[in-house]
BAMAR-259370 format. One record per atom (N, C-alpha, C): y, x, z; residue in three letters. Coordinates in steps of 0.001 Angstrom, whole numbers, padded with zeros to 6 digits, always signed. Last residue first. Example, Ala and Ser with C-alpha at 12.3 -4.5 7.8 and 13.67 -1.06 7.14 Angstrom:
<bators>
-002250+012850+007080SER/-001060+013670+007140SER/+000030+012900+007870SER/-005690+013190+007800ALA/-004500+012300+007800ALA/-003300+013200+007800ALA/
</bators>
This chain:
<bators>
+084329+093809+115286UNK/+084694+094417+113993UNK/+086174+094685+113944UNK/+082356+094264+118229UNK/+083510+093730+117519UNK/+083792+094482+116243UNK/+078725+094556+117841UNK/+079991+094673+118534UNK/+081141+094154+117705UNK/+076199+094259+116918UNK/+077009+095301+116306UNK/+078377+095454+116954UNK/+074269+092492+117591UNK/+074717+093404+118630UNK/+075701+094441+118111UNK/+073427+091189+115411UNK/+074212+090402+116362UNK/+074794+091296+117446UNK/+071929+093173+114199UNK/+073115+092680+113503UNK/+074013+091869+114429UNK/+069773+093497+116000UNK/+070816+094521+115916UNK/+072070+094027+115195UNK/+069252+090299+117654UNK/+068933+091258+116613UNK/+070061+092266+116511UNK/+068199+089159+120740UNK/+069358+089489+119924UNK/+068927+090525+118898UNK/+065870+086603+121488UNK/+066156+088009+121261UNK/+067410+088152+120421UNK/+066368+084035+123809UNK/+066329+084387+122401UNK/+066668+085854+122264UNK/+064906+081909+126164UNK/+065532+083196+125881UNK/+065339+083510+124417UNK/+065597+078603+127414UNK/+064855+079530+126544UNK/+065619+080836+126416UNK/+065294+076788+130345UNK/+066207+077549+129479UNK/+065388+078577+128705UNK/+063817+075330+132140UNK/+063425+075270+130738UNK/+064361+076019+129808UNK/+066455+074662+134306UNK/+065009+074628+134119UNK/+064720+074490+132630UNK/+069219+076919+134165UNK/+068668+075574+134096UNK/+067179+075659+133858UNK/+070116+079506+134072UNK/+069735+078983+135363UNK/+069177+077570+135320UNK/+072441+079123+131450UNK/+071608+080002+132274UNK/+071308+079321+133601UNK/+072111+076245+129391UNK/+072903+077070+130288UNK/+071958+077931+131096UNK/+071427+075695+125986UNK/+070943+075758+127362UNK/+071876+076626+128179UNK/+072324+075904+123423UNK/+072270+074580+124004UNK/+071765+074546+125427UNK/+070353+078692+122606UNK/+071445+077807+122227UNK/+071263+076443+122874UNK/+069075+080656+125364UNK/+068954+079939+124091UNK/+070117+078990+123854UNK/+070570+083539+126763UNK/+070060+082184+126963UNK/+070080+081465+125624UNK/+069498+086678+125382UNK/+070537+085742+125808UNK/+069894+084394+126034UNK/+068272+090022+126053UNK/+068135+088671+125537UNK/+069315+087843+126006UNK/+068257+093518+124976UNK/+068486+092421+125906UNK/+068280+091074+125239UNK/+067568+095614+123123UNK/+067803+095909+124526UNK/+067971+094729+125467UNK/+065028+096085+121017UNK/+066079+095110+121239UNK/+066376+095146+122737UNK/+064212+098973+119328UNK/+064134+098292+120612UNK/+065311+097343+120723UNK/+062835+099079+116033UNK/+063944+099242+116963UNK/+063731+098440+118237UNK/+060693+100377+114298UNK/+060490+099400+115370UNK/+061623+099526+116383UNK/+062026+102021+112400UNK/+060924+101152+111992UNK/+060692+100051+113016UNK/+063855+103735+113441UNK/+064362+102611+112652UNK/+063267+101617+112290UNK/+064382+105816+115646UNK/+063254+104912+115480UNK/+063731+103657+114754UNK/+066268+107596+116428UNK/+065886+107608+115019UNK/+064670+106736+114763UNK/+068960+107585+118479UNK/+067635+106981+118338UNK/+067322+106912+116845UNK/+070725+110535+119623UNK/+070581+109335+118807UNK/+069138+108871+118760UNK/+072503+112686+120794UNK/+071553+111837+121509UNK/+071386+110500+120782UNK/+074530+113907+119266UNK/+073166+114429+119220UNK/+072133+113492+119825UNK/+077133+112805+117086UNK/+076483+112754+118394UNK/+075034+113214+118257UNK/+078750+115034+114884UNK/+077879+113872+115038UNK/+077223+113954+116405UNK/+082002+116355+115777UNK/+080596+116504+115410UNK/+079849+115193+115610UNK/+085263+116358+114344UNK/+084345+115862+115368UNK/+082927+116061+114862UNK/+086608+117347+112152UNK/+087232+117557+113453UNK/+086356+117094+114625UNK/+085724+116842+109577UNK/+085268+118060+110227UNK/+085864+118312+111596UNK/+086075+114551+108183UNK/+087164+115532+108093UNK/+086797+116857+108760UNK/+083839+113186+109002UNK/+083932+113580+107598UNK/+085030+114612+107374UNK/+084588+112740+111654UNK/+083412+113563+111363UNK/+083488+114071+109930UNK/+086768+111043+111234UNK/+086980+112340+111891UNK/+085809+113280+111650UNK/+085407+108864+110115UNK/+086401+109589+109311UNK/+086653+110965+109913UNK/+083933+108059+112357UNK/+083228+108523+111148UNK/+084181+109330+110269UNK/+086043+107219+113977UNK/+085248+108369+114385UNK/+084457+108933+113208UNK/+086898+105009+112541UNK/+087841+106116+112726UNK/+087106+107380+113175UNK/+084658+103377+112753UNK/+084988+103938+111438UNK/+085976+105091+111583UNK/+082716+104276+115646UNK/+083736+103464+114988UNK/+084035+104106+113632UNK/+079152+104731+115945UNK/+080525+105244+115867UNK/+081464+104209+115251UNK/+076908+103330+118340UNK/+077384+103385+116964UNK/+078827+103886+116925UNK/+076206+102946+120924UNK/+076058+104316+120409UNK/+076572+104454+118978UNK/+076420+100261+121305UNK/+077390+101097+122011UNK/+077309+102561+121574UNK/+074258+099134+119985UNK/+075555+099150+119301UNK/+076587+100015+120012UNK/+071238+100417+119652UNK/+072187+100173+120738UNK/+073588+100287+120149UNK/+070263+101115+117154UNK/+069846+099853+117766UNK/+070785+099449+118889UNK/+072502+102495+114729UNK/+071785+102614+115992UNK/+071448+101245+116568UNK/+073617+102939+112118UNK/+072789+101756+112414UNK/+071980+101838+113712UNK/+075198+105472+112232UNK/+075815+104139+112147UNK/+074891+102969+112498UNK/+073630+107725+112134UNK/+074367+107452+113361UNK/+074851+106001+113383UNK/+072693+108034+109608UNK/+071766+107478+110597UNK/+072428+107222+111943UNK/+075020+109083+108377UNK/+074426+107837+107894UNK/+073497+107229+108942UNK/+075349+111517+109663UNK/+076356+110468+109843UNK/+075765+109113+109465UNK/+073120+112877+108656UNK/+073205+112630+110100UNK/+074237+111544+110409UNK/+073842+113029+105984UNK/+072633+112291+106361UNK/+072673+111944+107839UNK/+076049+114709+106223UNK/+076259+113322+105788UNK/+075042+112463+106118UNK/+074735+117071+106918UNK/+075666+116467+107881UNK/+075944+115007+107513UNK/+073374+117521+104521UNK/+072607+117267+105742UNK/+073508+116608+106793UNK/+075589+118055+102905UNK/+074728+116914+102596UNK/+073909+116530+103835UNK/+076508+120411+104050UNK/+077356+119222+104100UNK/+076552+117960+103815UNK/+074382+122092+103412UNK/+074734+121867+104825UNK/+075592+120619+104977UNK/+074424+122043+100524UNK/+073311+121514+101305UNK/+073642+121207+102758UNK/+075997+122568+098281UNK/+076628+122028+099487UNK/+075583+121415+100423UNK/+074181+123415+096380UNK/+075310+124281+096713UNK/+075947+123867+098045UNK/+072571+121157+096161UNK/+072007+122385+096702UNK/+073104+123346+097149UNK/+074367+119398+094959UNK/+073841+119082+096297UNK/+073227+120317+096942UNK/+074753+120769+092532UNK/+075893+120491+093416UNK/+075420+120201+094845UNK/+072212+120752+091352UNK/+072831+122019+091745UNK/+073980+121823+092729UNK/+069538+118901+091798UNK/+070976+118701+091717UNK/+071664+119947+092258UNK/+066916+119203+092321UNK/+067303+119231+090912UNK/+068802+119032+090717UNK/+066501+118818+095002UNK/+066406+120190+094505UNK/+066812+120324+093042UNK/+068068+116783+097221UNK/+067626+116837+095825UNK/+067673+118261+095285UNK/+066911+117265+100488UNK/+068066+117300+099589UNK/+067541+117524+098173UNK/+064825+117551+102174UNK/+064883+116291+101421UNK/+066155+116162+100576UNK/+065141+120003+103434UNK/+063989+119824+102547UNK/+064073+118548+101714UNK/+067176+119751+105235UNK/+067509+120362+103948UNK/+066372+120181+102938UNK/+065952+118968+107565UNK/+066541+117933+106706UNK/+066888+118474+105327UNK/+064408+120292+109522UNK/+064269+120668+108117UNK/+064829+119573+107199UNK/+063700+119921+112212UNK/+064968+120565+111877UNK/+064945+121105+110448UNK/+061603+118330+112770UNK/+061258+119701+112387UNK/+062505+120545+112119UNK/+062978+115957+113141UNK/+062284+116551+114294UNK/+061918+118008+114024UNK/+063762+115569+110471UNK/+064763+115750+111507UNK/+064140+116430+112721UNK/+061323+115143+109233UNK/+062111+116323+108848UNK/+063194+116611+109881UNK/+060630+112697+110496UNK/+059781+113883+110636UNK/+060564+115160+110324UNK/+062725+111018+109662UNK/+062497+111261+111085UNK/+061669+112524+111301UNK/+062332+111064+106842UNK/+063579+111524+107444UNK/+063369+111889+108916UNK/+059796+109891+106664UNK/+060004+111260+106199UNK/+061267+111846+106827UNK/+060417+107340+107617UNK/+059423+108163+108314UNK/+059585+109632+107946UNK/+062253+106551+105656UNK/+062669+106632+107053UNK/+061710+107489+107872UNK/+060603+106585+103384UNK/+061751+107487+103449UNK/+062238+107640+104887UNK/+058809+104527+104029UNK/+058315+105880+103859UNK/+059467+106882+103990UNK/+060417+102300+104026UNK/+059865+102727+105288UNK/+059353+104164+105198UNK/
</bators>
């Protein structure tokens, strides 16, 4: 959780380069690319599955032909669950139908 908080703060300050390993010459040499990879990494687990990139889009980003989306949610500590579904064994509209929160893993969309 500390790393996620640090990442979010550095992102807001536009200082992601600060969390690149300073003892690794290769990572320092390619700092801009490392920062871009960090942005790709946080693009994938978005709470809203419709904002998550497909693997083909991730490959295009890694190839440099597409940029990482800018309008992302970096609140990984308390993600917003956008909707509910009717509870198992109950039909919508029936008396006593329970609502169950959908977790991000259930909202990941088709594979």
